[in-house]
Short mmCIF file of the C-alpha atoms (twelve columns), coordinates in Angstrom:
data_MODEL
# 
_entry.id   MODEL 
# 
loop_
_atom_site.group_PDB 
_atom_site.id 
_atom_site.type_symbol 
_atom_site.label_atom_id 
_atom_site.label_alt_id 
_atom_site.label_comp_id 
_atom_site.label_asym_id 
_atom_site.label_seq_id 
_atom_site.Cartn_x 
_atom_site.Cartn_y 
_atom_site.Cartn_z 
_atom_site.pdbx_PDB_model_num 
ATOM 1   C CA . MET A 1   9.492   23.185  2.326   1 
ATOM 2   C CA . GLN A 2   9.741   19.439  1.917   1 
ATOM 3   C CA . ASN A 3   7.626   17.340  -0.392  1 
ATOM 4   C CA . THR A 4   4.062   16.741  0.712   1 
ATOM 5   C CA . ILE A 5   3.240   13.237  1.900   1 
ATOM 6   C CA . LYS A 6   0.555   11.808  -0.362  1 
ATOM 7   C CA . LEU A 7   -2.527  10.034  0.918   1 
ATOM 8   C CA . LEU A 8   -3.669  6.563   -0.132  1 
ATOM 9   C CA . VAL A 9   -7.127  5.493   1.030   1 
ATOM 10  C CA . SER A 10  -8.464  1.946   0.662   1 
ATOM 11  C CA . PRO A 11  -12.146 1.640   -0.277  1 
ATOM 12  C CA . GLN A 12  -13.635 -1.844  -0.433  1 
ATOM 13  C CA . ASN A 13  -16.589 -1.093  -2.721  1 
ATOM 14  C CA . LEU A 14  -17.767 1.395   -5.327  1 
ATOM 15  C CA . GLU A 15  -19.686 3.562   -2.873  1 
ATOM 16  C CA . GLU A 16  -16.572 4.007   -0.761  1 
ATOM 17  C CA . ALA A 17  -14.489 4.609   -3.879  1 
ATOM 18  C CA . GLN A 18  -16.768 7.484   -4.875  1 
ATOM 19  C CA . ILE A 19  -16.382 8.993   -1.397  1 
ATOM 20  C CA . THR A 20  -12.609 8.612   -1.560  1 
ATOM 21  C CA . ILE A 21  -12.351 10.192  -5.001  1 
ATOM 22  C CA . LYS A 22  -14.538 13.181  -4.123  1 
ATOM 23  C CA . ALA A 23  -12.722 13.732  -0.824  1 
ATOM 24  C CA . GLY A 24  -9.447  14.178  -2.735  1 
ATOM 25  C CA . SER A 25  -7.315  11.183  -1.837  1 
ATOM 26  C CA . ASP A 26  -4.199  11.064  -4.026  1 
ATOM 27  C CA . TYR A 27  -4.459  7.300   -4.488  1 
ATOM 28  C CA . ILE A 28  -7.579  5.145   -4.562  1 
ATOM 29  C CA . ASP A 29  -6.535  1.733   -3.273  1 
ATOM 30  C CA . CYS A 30  -8.826  -1.115  -4.304  1 
ATOM 31  C CA . LYS A 31  -8.682  -3.937  -1.801  1 
ATOM 32  C CA . ASN A 32  -10.875 -6.419  0.037   1 
ATOM 33  C CA . PRO A 33  -10.266 -6.351  3.818   1 
ATOM 34  C CA . LYS A 34  -12.167 -9.635  4.177   1 
ATOM 35  C CA . GLU A 35  -9.264  -11.383 2.425   1 
ATOM 36  C CA . GLY A 36  -6.501  -9.924  4.571   1 
ATOM 37  C CA . SER A 37  -4.234  -6.937  5.014   1 
ATOM 38  C CA . LEU A 38  -3.682  -6.688  1.261   1 
ATOM 39  C CA . GLY A 39  -6.729  -8.697  0.263   1 
ATOM 40  C CA . ALA A 40  -7.561  -8.681  -3.450  1 
ATOM 41  C CA . ASN A 41  -10.838 -7.396  -4.820  1 
ATOM 42  C CA . PHE A 42  -12.519 -8.644  -8.008  1 
ATOM 43  C CA . PRO A 43  -11.357 -7.581  -11.503 1 
ATOM 44  C CA . TRP A 44  -14.707 -5.989  -12.331 1 
ATOM 45  C CA . ILE A 45  -14.542 -3.884  -9.143  1 
ATOM 46  C CA . ILE A 46  -11.046 -2.673  -10.105 1 
ATOM 47  C CA . LYS A 47  -12.334 -1.810  -13.589 1 
ATOM 48  C CA . LYS A 48  -15.369 0.075   -12.275 1 
ATOM 49  C CA . MET A 49  -13.287 1.981   -9.698  1 
ATOM 50  C CA . LYS A 50  -10.958 3.072   -12.471 1 
ATOM 51  C CA . GLU A 51  -13.927 4.285   -14.514 1 
ATOM 52  C CA . LEU A 52  -15.125 6.384   -11.558 1 
ATOM 53  C CA . ILE A 53  -11.944 8.487   -11.462 1 
ATOM 54  C CA . PRO A 54  -12.208 11.600  -13.670 1 
ATOM 55  C CA . LYS A 55  -9.196  11.790  -15.975 1 
ATOM 56  C CA . GLU A 56  -8.544  15.410  -15.006 1 
ATOM 57  C CA . ASN A 57  -8.204  14.482  -11.313 1 
ATOM 58  C CA . ASN A 58  -4.717  12.971  -11.638 1 
ATOM 59  C CA . GLN A 59  -5.697  10.369  -9.042  1 
ATOM 60  C CA . LEU A 60  -4.179  6.920   -9.448  1 
ATOM 61  C CA . LEU A 61  -5.822  3.584   -8.781  1 
ATOM 62  C CA . SER A 62  -3.827  1.009   -6.894  1 
ATOM 63  C CA . ALA A 63  -4.917  -2.573  -6.423  1 
ATOM 64  C CA . ALA A 64  -3.736  -5.060  -3.843  1 
ATOM 65  C CA . ILE A 65  -3.447  -8.618  -5.158  1 
ATOM 66  C CA . GLY A 66  -3.057  -10.399 -1.848  1 
ATOM 67  C CA . ASP A 67  -0.856  -11.346 1.079   1 
ATOM 68  C CA . PHE A 68  1.068   -13.778 -1.090  1 
ATOM 69  C CA . PRO A 69  2.510   -17.167 -0.234  1 
ATOM 70  C CA . TYR A 70  5.511   -18.358 -2.229  1 
ATOM 71  C CA . LEU A 71  3.606   -18.865 -5.488  1 
ATOM 72  C CA . PRO A 72  5.352   -16.821 -8.214  1 
ATOM 73  C CA . GLY A 73  3.159   -18.028 -11.078 1 
ATOM 74  C CA . THR A 74  -0.069  -17.358 -9.213  1 
ATOM 75  C CA . ALA A 75  1.176   -13.920 -8.170  1 
ATOM 76  C CA . SER A 76  2.078   -13.089 -11.771 1 
ATOM 77  C CA . LEU A 77  -1.373  -14.073 -12.999 1 
ATOM 78  C CA . ALA A 78  -3.010  -12.025 -10.227 1 
ATOM 79  C CA . ALA A 79  -0.851  -9.042  -11.165 1 
ATOM 80  C CA . LEU A 80  -1.844  -9.441  -14.817 1 
ATOM 81  C CA . GLY A 81  -5.501  -9.482  -13.817 1 
ATOM 82  C CA . ALA A 82  -5.124  -6.269  -11.831 1 
ATOM 83  C CA . VAL A 83  -3.161  -4.315  -14.420 1 
ATOM 84  C CA . THR A 84  -5.414  -5.374  -17.310 1 
ATOM 85  C CA . SER A 85  -8.423  -4.346  -15.221 1 
ATOM 86  C CA . GLY A 86  -7.061  -0.805  -15.055 1 
ATOM 87  C CA . ALA A 87  -4.901  -0.531  -11.943 1 
ATOM 88  C CA . ASP A 88  -2.069  1.991   -12.196 1 
ATOM 89  C CA . ILE A 89  -0.266  0.517   -9.194  1 
ATOM 90  C CA . ILE A 90  -0.019  -3.163  -8.217  1 
ATOM 91  C CA . LYS A 91  0.620   -4.044  -4.553  1 
ATOM 92  C CA . VAL A 92  2.004   -7.415  -3.489  1 
ATOM 93  C CA . GLY A 93  2.321   -8.557  0.124   1 
ATOM 94  C CA . LEU A 94  5.258   -10.853 0.903   1 
ATOM 95  C CA . MET A 95  3.543   -13.205 3.311   1 
ATOM 96  C CA . GLY A 96  5.136   -16.514 2.338   1 
ATOM 97  C CA . PRO A 97  8.708   -16.095 1.044   1 
ATOM 98  C CA . LYS A 98  11.114  -17.296 3.746   1 
ATOM 99  C CA . ASN A 99  14.134  -15.292 2.599   1 
ATOM 100 C CA . GLU A 100 15.271  -12.629 0.156   1 
ATOM 101 C CA . GLN A 101 15.881  -15.086 -2.701  1 
ATOM 102 C CA . GLU A 102 12.375  -16.511 -2.494  1 
ATOM 103 C CA . ALA A 103 10.994  -12.965 -2.325  1 
ATOM 104 C CA . LEU A 104 12.920  -12.093 -5.510  1 
ATOM 105 C CA . ASP A 105 11.685  -15.285 -7.182  1 
ATOM 106 C CA . LEU A 106 8.163   -14.052 -6.452  1 
ATOM 107 C CA . MET A 107 8.587   -10.372 -7.294  1 
ATOM 108 C CA . LYS A 108 10.682  -10.489 -10.475 1 
ATOM 109 C CA . PRO A 109 7.973   -12.271 -12.524 1 
ATOM 110 C CA . VAL A 110 5.336   -9.913  -11.092 1 
ATOM 111 C CA . VAL A 111 7.328   -6.864  -12.171 1 
ATOM 112 C CA . LYS A 112 8.020   -8.407  -15.602 1 
ATOM 113 C CA . THR A 113 4.315   -9.149  -16.064 1 
ATOM 114 C CA . VAL A 114 3.146   -5.663  -15.065 1 
ATOM 115 C CA . LYS A 115 5.777   -3.782  -17.060 1 
ATOM 116 C CA . THR A 116 5.264   -5.928  -20.155 1 
ATOM 117 C CA . TYR A 117 1.607   -5.011  -20.221 1 
ATOM 118 C CA . ASN A 118 1.912   -1.381  -19.065 1 
ATOM 119 C CA . LYS A 119 5.360   0.230   -18.819 1 
ATOM 120 C CA . SER A 120 4.019   3.165   -16.821 1 
ATOM 121 C CA . ALA A 121 2.330   1.009   -14.160 1 
ATOM 122 C CA . LEU A 122 4.052   0.889   -10.770 1 
ATOM 123 C CA . VAL A 123 4.733   -2.126  -8.579  1 
ATOM 124 C CA . VAL A 124 4.726   -2.061  -4.791  1 
ATOM 125 C CA . VAL A 125 6.602   -4.598  -2.671  1 
ATOM 126 C CA . ALA A 126 4.858   -4.713  0.693   1 
ATOM 127 C CA . GLY A 127 6.433   -6.153  3.810   1 
ATOM 128 C CA . TYR A 128 5.044   -6.323  7.319   1 
ATOM 129 C CA . ALA A 129 6.127   -4.412  10.394  1 
ATOM 130 C CA . ASP A 130 4.811   -7.305  12.500  1 
ATOM 131 C CA . TYR A 131 6.835   -9.909  10.579  1 
ATOM 132 C CA . SER A 132 7.919   -11.349 13.954  1 
ATOM 133 C CA . ARG A 133 4.301   -12.569 14.425  1 
ATOM 134 C CA . MET A 134 4.372   -14.407 11.098  1 
ATOM 135 C CA . GLU A 135 6.048   -17.542 9.817   1 
ATOM 136 C CA . GLY A 136 8.721   -16.896 7.232   1 
ATOM 137 C CA . SER A 137 7.902   -13.337 6.124   1 
ATOM 138 C CA . PRO A 138 11.015  -11.269 5.225   1 
ATOM 139 C CA . GLU A 139 12.583  -8.984  7.821   1 
ATOM 140 C CA . PHE A 140 11.555  -5.348  7.312   1 
ATOM 141 C CA . LEU A 141 14.973  -3.977  6.336   1 
ATOM 142 C CA . SER A 142 15.282  -6.539  3.536   1 
ATOM 143 C CA . ILE A 143 12.241  -5.073  1.734   1 
ATOM 144 C CA . PRO A 144 14.133  -2.169  0.038   1 
ATOM 145 C CA . SER A 145 16.734  -4.604  -1.341  1 
ATOM 146 C CA . ILE A 146 13.973  -6.868  -2.633  1 
ATOM 147 C CA . GLY A 147 12.260  -3.871  -4.217  1 
ATOM 148 C CA . ALA A 148 15.402  -2.596  -5.920  1 
ATOM 149 C CA . LYS A 149 16.649  -5.980  -7.160  1 
ATOM 150 C CA . SER A 150 13.241  -6.972  -8.532  1 
ATOM 151 C CA . GLY A 151 12.739  -3.694  -10.415 1 
ATOM 152 C CA . ALA A 152 9.772   -2.525  -8.308  1 
ATOM 153 C CA . ASP A 153 9.003   1.164   -7.813  1 
ATOM 154 C CA . ILE A 154 7.664   1.486   -4.279  1 
ATOM 155 C CA . VAL A 155 8.312   -0.342  -1.012  1 
ATOM 156 C CA . MET A 156 5.707   -0.445  1.707   1 
ATOM 157 C CA . LEU A 157 5.407   -1.496  5.326   1 
ATOM 158 C CA . ASP A 158 1.998   -2.525  6.633   1 
ATOM 159 C CA . THR A 159 0.758   -4.751  9.457   1 
ATOM 160 C CA . TYR A 160 -0.383  -8.245  8.612   1 
ATOM 161 C CA . ILE A 161 -2.557  -8.962  11.641  1 
ATOM 162 C CA . LYS A 162 -5.291  -6.346  12.002  1 
ATOM 163 C CA . ASP A 163 -5.851  -6.102  15.742  1 
ATOM 164 C CA . ASP A 164 -5.463  -3.169  18.130  1 
ATOM 165 C CA . LYS A 165 -1.750  -2.765  17.356  1 
ATOM 166 C CA . ASN A 166 -0.316  -0.501  14.681  1 
ATOM 167 C CA . LEU A 167 2.929   0.218   12.831  1 
ATOM 168 C CA . PHE A 168 4.589   1.943   15.796  1 
ATOM 169 C CA . ASP A 169 3.930   -0.976  18.134  1 
ATOM 170 C CA . PHE A 170 6.457   -3.001  16.145  1 
ATOM 171 C CA . LEU A 171 9.012   -0.543  14.772  1 
ATOM 172 C CA . THR A 172 10.534  2.576   16.305  1 
ATOM 173 C CA . ILE A 173 10.812  5.944   14.590  1 
ATOM 174 C CA . GLU A 174 14.542  5.328   14.193  1 
ATOM 175 C CA . GLN A 175 13.987  1.934   12.551  1 
ATOM 176 C CA . LEU A 176 11.452  3.456   10.171  1 
ATOM 177 C CA . LYS A 177 13.851  6.298   9.354   1 
ATOM 178 C CA . GLU A 178 16.471  3.677   8.514   1 
ATOM 179 C CA . PHE A 179 13.979  1.865   6.254   1 
ATOM 180 C CA . ASN A 180 13.036  5.152   4.565   1 
ATOM 181 C CA . SER A 181 16.652  6.201   4.016   1 
ATOM 182 C CA . LYS A 182 17.707  2.809   2.664   1 
ATOM 183 C CA . ALA A 183 14.834  2.719   0.197   1 
ATOM 184 C CA . LYS A 184 15.406  6.247   -1.062  1 
ATOM 185 C CA . ARG A 185 19.114  5.565   -1.572  1 
ATOM 186 C CA . MET A 186 17.932  2.808   -3.892  1 
ATOM 187 C CA . ASP A 187 15.680  5.242   -5.763  1 
ATOM 188 C CA . LEU A 188 12.480  3.735   -4.385  1 
ATOM 189 C CA . GLN A 189 9.420   5.529   -3.097  1 
ATOM 190 C CA . VAL A 190 8.289   4.677   0.422   1 
ATOM 191 C CA . ALA A 191 4.774   4.001   1.686   1 
ATOM 192 C CA . LEU A 192 3.819   3.394   5.314   1 
ATOM 193 C CA . ALA A 193 0.570   1.903   6.571   1 
ATOM 194 C CA . GLY A 194 -0.683  -0.298  9.400   1 
ATOM 195 C CA . ARG A 195 -3.653  1.083   11.343  1 
ATOM 196 C CA . LEU A 196 -2.174  4.563   11.374  1 
ATOM 197 C CA . LYS A 197 -3.996  7.178   13.444  1 
ATOM 198 C CA . PHE A 198 -4.286  10.947  13.173  1 
ATOM 199 C CA . GLU A 199 -2.031  11.268  16.233  1 
ATOM 200 C CA . ASP A 200 0.702   9.315   14.398  1 
ATOM 201 C CA . ILE A 201 1.115   12.012  11.741  1 
ATOM 202 C CA . ASP A 202 3.734   14.014  13.646  1 
ATOM 203 C CA . ASN A 203 5.911   10.904  13.881  1 
ATOM 204 C CA . ILE A 204 5.233   10.098  10.226  1 
ATOM 205 C CA . LYS A 205 6.501   13.565  9.307   1 
ATOM 206 C CA . LYS A 206 9.741   12.883  11.172  1 
ATOM 207 C CA . ILE A 207 10.271  9.785   9.019   1 
ATOM 208 C CA . GLY A 208 9.358   11.433  5.697   1 
ATOM 209 C CA . PRO A 209 7.794   8.731   3.504   1 
ATOM 210 C CA . ASN A 210 6.271   9.573   0.124   1 
ATOM 211 C CA . ILE A 211 2.892   8.002   0.881   1 
ATOM 212 C CA . ILE A 212 0.804   6.894   3.842   1 
ATOM 213 C CA . GLY A 213 -1.974  4.342   3.476   1 
ATOM 214 C CA . VAL A 214 -5.073  4.290   5.655   1 
ATOM 215 C CA . ARG A 215 -8.450  2.679   6.002   1 
ATOM 216 C CA . SER A 216 -9.382  2.451   9.685   1 
ATOM 217 C CA . ALA A 217 -8.424  6.097   10.291  1 
ATOM 218 C CA . VAL A 218 -11.037 7.363   7.822   1 
ATOM 219 C CA . CYS A 219 -13.834 4.986   8.859   1 
ATOM 220 C CA . LYS A 220 -16.259 5.872   11.607  1 
ATOM 221 C CA . GLY A 221 -15.359 4.237   14.886  1 
ATOM 222 C CA . PHE A 222 -11.895 3.359   13.517  1 
ATOM 223 C CA . ASP A 223 -13.556 0.176   12.235  1 
ATOM 224 C CA . ARG A 224 -12.055 -0.984  8.920   1 
ATOM 225 C CA . ASN A 225 -14.682 -3.699  8.447   1 
ATOM 226 C CA . LYS A 226 -18.016 -2.243  9.589   1 
ATOM 227 C CA . GLY A 227 -17.367 1.495   9.928   1 
ATOM 228 C CA . LYS A 228 -18.731 3.778   7.197   1 
ATOM 229 C CA . MET A 229 -16.049 5.705   5.339   1 
ATOM 230 C CA . ASP A 230 -16.204 9.393   6.298   1 
ATOM 231 C CA . PRO A 231 -15.234 12.025  3.666   1 
ATOM 232 C CA . HIS A 232 -14.637 14.608  6.403   1 
ATOM 233 C CA . LEU A 233 -11.980 12.384  7.961   1 
ATOM 234 C CA . ILE A 234 -10.286 11.947  4.565   1 
ATOM 235 C CA . LYS A 235 -10.245 15.714  4.000   1 
ATOM 236 C CA . SER A 236 -8.964  16.372  7.525   1 
ATOM 237 C CA . LEU A 237 -6.152  13.871  7.121   1 
ATOM 238 C CA . LYS A 238 -5.251  15.321  3.720   1 
ATOM 239 C CA . GLU A 239 -5.066  18.813  5.262   1 
ATOM 240 C CA . LYS A 240 -2.891  17.531  8.100   1 
ATOM 241 C CA . LEU A 241 -0.480  16.060  5.543   1 
ATOM 242 C CA . LEU A 242 -0.484  19.249  3.459   1 
ATOM 243 C CA . ALA A 243 0.779   21.096  6.532   1 
ATOM 244 C CA . TYR A 244 3.976   19.036  6.343   1 
ATOM 245 C CA . GLU A 245 7.073   21.225  6.363   1 
# 
């Protein structure tokens, strides 16, 4: 029996957060889809989401701080805002760095900021499977190196442009296996996201990440912006992941 893949669900408001918590998601991921793939929500929303999670639940709150351009100081301040508001996990999207050195220049101060304030907080370096559609975003296989060298804890692949395409439209199972293996050799956890569907789970199991992140898949009509979050879909997805062997 292999380790169970954990589920991260991204509510955009307190009502959705309550649904996500009660439905049993392992991670409650505070974000604002109106501001992008890893759009940041407000500090008071992060704080209130954290307060909603019963301590005995062992559920962690993650907070996205944005699809970041090459602005290390701004990213550090955003990370400080998220961790002081109660986030257990801070997610940073590498939208703007043009190469690995710029990505490290961005991520090292973020990690230093987060760990200085809360040593147990985790930092996620998020890259984009559709980096070829973007200007200057790091290539996907460089993300584990950036994560390891910056002192981050988790590396993630998402999609930047939210259209009808998903993770598997840009990267093959074999490429994602390579990403997963490289990251785990570097002692990093792996998270995969990007408009994942229920029918993608069998392929996800072949890759073996630690975490998958969803929003569209647990909203009615597969609509991340207007669809109401459905607790039955969260529970069904959780059960499908628990069947992982």
